[in-house]
C-alpha positions, 0 to 999 in steps of 0.5 A, spaced: 339 325 634 332 323 632 326 325 636 321 319 638 314 320 638 311 323 645 310 317 650 314 312 646 321 309 648 326 304 645 328 298 648 336 298 650 336 291 648 332 289 642 331 297 640 324 296 639 320 302 639 313 302 643 309 306 648 313 307 655 308 303 658 309 297 655 317 297 658 320 296 664 323 302 666 330 302 670 332 309 673 339 311 676 336 316 681 339 323 680 338 325 688 342 319 690 345 315 684 341 309 687 338 304 681 330 304 682 325 301 678 319 304 675 318 311 679 323 316 680 327 322 677 334 321 673 337 317 668 332 312 665 333 306 661 327 302 658 327 294 657 322 290 654 319 285 659 321 279 655 327 273 657 331 275 651 331 282 652 333 281 660 338 276 658 341 280 653 342 287 658 345 282 663 350 279 659 352 285 655 352 290 661 347 294 657 343 297 663 350 299 666 352 303 660 346 306 659 345 308 666 352 310 667 352 306 673 354 299 676 347 295 676 346 290 682 345 283 681 339 284 685 335 288 680 336 282 675 333 277 680 327 282 681 326 283 674 326 275 673 321 274 678 317 279 675 317 276 668 316 269 671 310 272 675 307 275 668 308 269 664 305 264 670 298 262 669 293 265 673 290 261 679 284 264 679 281 260 672 283 253 675 278 249 678 280 247 685 282 239 686 
């Protein structure tokens, strides 16, 4: 298996290579086995913050296979909310009316 450059990860959906800060990180915590986002130690999978990648990992159970765990439906809800928040226009630039 080839090694990735330091700090780079690959999306489990589209296989895009980018710096780890670009991706969402999903972790199966080593201490409890609970699935968490962003922080913690354990088995990790990285995912592009796009609707296409989110739909693909959901449909094909790629997170479950990568983390070797069942993925709660609430996780996909949280990621979809993050995606919506990230793509929504900011209210700070709009005039009051």
